[in-house]
Wavefront OBJ file of the C-alpha trace (Angstrom):
o trace
v 65.521 -139.773 65.824
v 66.879 -139.071 62.382
v 63.413 -138.286 60.980
v 62.765 -135.874 63.868
v 66.089 -134.146 63.192
v 65.285 -133.829 59.490
v 61.792 -132.518 60.258
v 63.196 -129.961 62.716
v 65.873 -128.896 60.251
v 63.338 -128.457 57.451
v 61.124 -126.392 59.753
v 64.060 -124.162 60.656
v 65.016 -123.736 56.996
v 61.418 -122.854 56.151
v 61.319 -120.317 58.990
v 64.560 -118.741 57.772
v 63.242 -118.614 54.212
v 59.977 -116.992 55.316
v 61.894 -114.440 57.385
v 64.094 -113.588 54.405
v 61.077 -113.214 52.143
v 59.281 -110.999 54.659
v 62.376 -108.830 55.027
v 62.663 -108.613 51.257
v 58.982 -107.682 50.937
v 59.348 -104.976 53.584
v 62.290 -103.531 51.735
v 60.315 -103.689 48.506
v 57.325 -101.947 50.081
v 59.549 -99.222 51.489
v 61.135 -98.746 48.100
v 57.746 -98.627 46.413
v 56.500 -95.888 48.782
v 59.655 -93.797 48.414
v 59.377 -90.861 46.003
v 62.302 -90.656 43.564
v 64.582 -87.769 44.339
v 65.864 -85.358 41.783
v 68.780 -86.825 39.866
v 67.816 -90.484 40.345
v 67.882 -92.711 37.293
v 64.731 -93.341 35.316
v 65.118 -97.038 36.176
v 64.216 -96.306 39.822
v 61.045 -94.600 38.753
v 60.205 -97.541 36.530
v 60.758 -99.939 39.443
v 58.386 -97.876 41.622
v 55.714 -97.838 38.946
v 56.257 -101.573 38.462
v 55.677 -102.210 42.164
v 52.537 -100.067 42.035
v 51.248 -102.122 39.108
v 51.992 -105.310 41.013
v 50.104 -104.023 44.017
v 47.145 -103.143 41.843
v 47.264 -106.545 40.210
v 47.260 -108.259 43.570
v 44.343 -106.184 44.732
v 42.180 -107.075 41.749
v 42.738 -110.785 42.413
v 45.473 -111.631 39.949
v 48.431 -111.734 42.338
v 50.690 -114.741 42.238
v 48.475 -116.537 39.742
v 49.890 -114.201 37.118
v 53.261 -115.566 35.836
v 54.404 -112.076 34.939
v 53.682 -110.859 38.461
v 55.394 -113.921 39.976
v 58.525 -113.277 37.934
v 58.589 -109.605 38.913
v 58.099 -110.563 42.568
v 60.986 -113.017 42.338
v 63.224 -110.364 40.828
v 62.144 -107.877 43.484
v 62.936 -110.299 46.337
v 66.270 -111.160 44.778
v 67.148 -107.502 44.425
v 66.025 -106.805 47.985
v 68.224 -109.611 49.279
v 71.147 -108.306 47.276
v 70.724 -104.859 48.800
v 70.258 -106.287 52.286
v 73.431 -108.345 51.944
v 75.405 -105.181 51.403
v 74.976 -104.675 55.122
v 77.873 -106.647 56.723
v 75.833 -107.398 59.818
v 72.924 -108.866 57.844
v 75.302 -110.827 55.572
v 77.116 -112.251 58.606
v 73.841 -113.311 60.251
v 72.653 -114.971 57.038
v 75.960 -116.791 56.641
v 75.774 -118.068 60.227
v 72.145 -119.200 59.751
v 73.061 -121.105 56.602
v 76.126 -122.674 58.228
v 74.116 -123.755 61.287
v 71.329 -125.216 59.127
v 73.861 -127.107 56.983
v 75.669 -128.393 60.077
v 72.438 -129.755 61.565
v 71.416 -131.414 58.314
v 74.845 -133.042 57.966
v 74.317 -134.826 61.282
v 72.110 -137.215 59.318
v 74.449 -139.940 57.933
v 72.285 -140.508 54.853
v 72.302 -136.818 53.925
v 76.058 -136.556 54.567
v 76.690 -139.604 52.367
v 74.529 -138.213 49.546
v 76.311 -134.864 49.778
v 79.720 -136.574 49.677
v 78.740 -138.556 46.581
v 77.408 -135.425 44.876
v 80.636 -133.562 45.584
v 82.757 -136.470 44.339
v 80.696 -136.795 41.164
v 80.841 -133.048 40.510
v 84.603 -132.952 41.051
v 85.098 -136.015 38.863
v 83.042 -134.453 36.093
v 84.845 -131.110 36.305
v 88.252 -132.822 36.187
v 87.471 -134.177 32.720
v 87.709 -130.636 31.375
v 91.190 -129.258 30.757
v 90.011 -125.730 31.645
v 89.353 -126.872 35.221
v 92.067 -129.525 35.530
v 94.992 -127.280 34.539
v 94.337 -124.623 37.237
v 93.732 -127.372 39.794
v 97.109 -128.957 39.029
v 98.750 -125.567 39.308
v 97.062 -124.891 42.662
v 98.052 -128.297 43.990
v 101.666 -127.802 42.902
v 101.830 -124.371 44.518
v 100.221 -125.642 47.729
v 102.635 -128.587 47.832
v 105.610 -126.337 47.241
v 104.476 -123.939 49.951
v 103.834 -126.776 52.412
v 107.313 -128.173 51.829
v 108.796 -124.974 53.200
v 107.637 -126.153 56.601
v 110.388 -128.370 57.996
v 107.900 -130.494 59.963
v 105.861 -131.287 56.860
v 109.014 -131.892 54.825
v 110.392 -134.273 57.457
v 107.106 -136.196 57.591
v 107.112 -136.436 53.791
v 110.669 -137.805 53.758
v 109.730 -140.379 56.409
v 106.671 -141.418 54.412
v 108.685 -141.810 51.197
v 111.350 -143.858 53.001
v 108.650 -146.113 54.442
v 107.153 -146.623 50.979
v 110.571 -147.563 49.571
v 111.140 -150.056 52.392
v 107.703 -151.574 51.872
v 108.345 -151.914 48.144
v 111.711 -153.557 48.787
v 110.179 -155.924 51.341
v 107.500 -156.905 48.850
v 110.128 -157.608 46.198
v 112.150 -159.709 48.649
v 109.054 -161.556 49.781
v 107.974 -162.251 46.190
v 111.456 -163.488 45.313
v 111.454 -165.816 48.334
v 108.029 -167.162 47.395
v 109.012 -167.731 43.774
v 112.268 -169.412 44.779
v 110.460 -171.691 47.216
v 107.898 -172.558 44.542
v 110.705 -173.409 42.119
v 112.416 -175.621 44.702
v 109.170 -177.475 45.384
v 108.692 -178.150 41.693
v 112.221 -179.487 41.060
v 112.297 -181.468 44.304
v 110.939 -184.572 42.539
v 113.595 -184.330 39.772
v 112.841 -185.239 36.118
v 110.896 -188.443 36.699
v 107.974 -188.204 34.249
v 108.421 -190.277 31.084
v 107.283 -189.068 27.653
v 105.266 -191.911 26.100
v 106.509 -190.971 22.640
v 110.253 -190.238 22.926
v 110.920 -191.905 26.283
v 112.678 -188.850 27.750
v 112.567 -187.868 31.414
v 110.990 -184.482 32.226
v 109.625 -182.425 35.067
v 105.890 -182.665 35.665
v 105.141 -179.171 34.338
v 107.026 -179.934 31.101
v 104.652 -182.742 30.135
v 100.988 -182.967 29.129
v 98.564 -185.754 29.939
v 97.154 -187.319 26.749
v 95.012 -190.281 25.796
v 93.902 -192.001 22.639
v 90.589 -190.122 22.803
v 92.348 -186.742 22.899
v 94.552 -187.664 19.929
v 91.518 -188.912 17.966
v 89.856 -185.526 18.510
v 92.980 -183.934 17.005
v 92.524 -186.095 13.884
v 95.271 -188.658 14.487
v 94.901 -192.125 12.954
v 94.952 -195.323 15.021
v 98.433 -196.240 13.774
v 99.799 -192.798 14.612
v 98.216 -192.950 18.069
v 99.828 -196.350 18.689
v 103.230 -194.992 17.666
v 102.883 -191.865 19.830
v 101.713 -193.767 22.920
v 104.577 -196.216 22.568
v 105.704 -196.460 26.198
v 103.407 -198.653 28.245
v 102.362 -196.704 31.368
v 99.184 -196.140 33.353
v 98.898 -192.429 32.530
v 100.344 -191.318 29.216
v 102.298 -188.067 29.128
v 104.119 -186.430 26.230
v 106.691 -183.635 26.198
v 106.088 -180.276 24.520
v 108.094 -181.200 21.401
v 106.201 -184.427 20.797
v 102.934 -182.666 21.587
v 103.565 -180.099 18.816
v 104.088 -182.845 16.220
v 101.196 -184.982 17.505
v 98.670 -182.141 17.369
v 99.739 -181.543 13.763
v 98.988 -185.242 12.997
v 102.685 -185.948 12.458
v 105.003 -188.543 13.986
v 107.628 -186.803 16.180
v 111.195 -187.134 14.883
v 112.493 -188.431 18.205
v 109.753 -191.021 18.550
v 111.012 -194.364 19.850
v 109.473 -196.145 16.855
v 112.007 -194.340 14.616
v 114.709 -196.703 15.852
v 115.538 -194.925 19.120
v 113.973 -197.552 21.374
v 116.326 -199.823 23.303
v 116.005 -203.531 22.420
v 114.048 -205.507 24.935
v 116.119 -207.705 27.272
v 115.232 -211.404 27.018
v 114.074 -213.051 30.203
v 117.055 -215.393 30.201
v 119.401 -212.421 30.354
v 117.588 -210.591 33.115
v 119.366 -210.641 36.467
v 117.179 -211.201 39.479
v 117.719 -209.405 42.776
v 118.996 -212.523 44.500
v 121.512 -213.174 41.733
v 122.686 -209.550 41.871
v 123.270 -209.736 45.622
v 125.275 -212.997 45.389
l 1 2 3 4 5 6 7 8 9 10 11 12 13 14 15 16 17 18 19 20 21 22 23 24 25 26 27 28 29 30 31 32 33 34 35 36 37 38 39 40 41 42 43 44 45 46 47 48 49 50 51 52 53 54 55 56 57 58 59 60 61 62 63 64 65 66 67 68 69 70 71 72 73 74 75 76 77 78 79 80 81 82 83 84 85 86 87 88 89 90 91 92 93 94 95 96 97 98 99 100 101 102 103 104 105 106 107 108 109 110 111 112 113 114 115 116 117 118 119 120 121 122 123 124 125 126 127 128 129 130 131 132 133 134 135 136 137 138 139 140 141 142 143 144 145 146 147 148 149 150 151 152 153 154 155 156 157 158 159 160 161 162 163 164 165 166 167 168 169 170 171 172 173 174 175 176 177 178 179 180 181 182 183 184 185 186 187 188 189 190 191 192 193 194 195 196 197 198 199 200 201 202 203 204 205 206 207 208 209 210 211 212 213 214 215 216 217 218 219 220 221 222 223 224 225 226 227 228 229 230 231 232 233 234 235 236 237 238 239 240 241 242 243 244 245 246 247 248 249 250 251 252 253 254 255 256 257 258 259 260 261 262 263 264 265 266 267 268 269 270 271 272 273 274 275 276 277 278
C-alpha cells in the first residue's frame, strides 16, 4: 500500500513538473516570436536572438546535448516560471498543487520520519550559529510575552508551574524519606562489628573485610599481620583508622598489642551460667 502511494505521488509530481515545463516552454516560444517594441531594452532583443539561436541549434541536432543550450533552456524555464508566478491565480494553483503533493507524500510514515529528522538536524545545525540563535531567542521571547497577555494561557502557565513545584517538593520529601529509612536500616543492628586490630565496636559500613593475603599484597610482614589481626574471629574486619596505618605497612597506634588489650581471665575465675544464677 505504501509503495503504491509513493508510486502514485511520484507520478503526480512528474505530471505537475511536465505541465510546468510545457507552460514555461509555451511562454518562451511566445516571447521568442514577439517582435520587440520601440523603447524596449536591448536585453529583450538579446533574449529573442538567444531563443532563435537555441531553436536553430535544436534543429541541427545539437539540442539538449549541448551544455550551453541546456543551461540557457534552464534559465529560460526559470524566467518563464518567475513571470508566470506574477499571476496570483497561477501562483495560488501552484502553491495548492505543491501542498497537496507534500500532504500525500507525508502520509508515508517513513518519509514523514525522514523529513522530521532532516528538519531537526537542520534546526540543530543552524542553532550553533549566533546569527541565527539570537533572532530566534528574540522571537521566542516576543511570542511568549504576547501569549502571556491571554489570561487563559497565563492561567494555564501558572497551573503548570505550580504543578512542577509540587512535584519537585514531593520528590524531595520522597528522597528524604528513602534516605532516612535507609539510615535506620543500617543503624538497626547497632555497632556490633569488632575491629580485629583495635578491638573497637563499629557499624558494618565503617569496617573493611581483610585477610592475611590482602595484607601481604600491601607489603606487610608476617609479624605485622599477626599484630593487626589480633582478635580471633571467623571474618577479620578493621576500622578505617587501622586500615590507613595497615596499608602504609605501619602498626596502628590503638592496636591491642600496644598494651590496650584486656588481660585474659583465667578459667578458675570464670563464672559459669549456673553459678551466676545461684
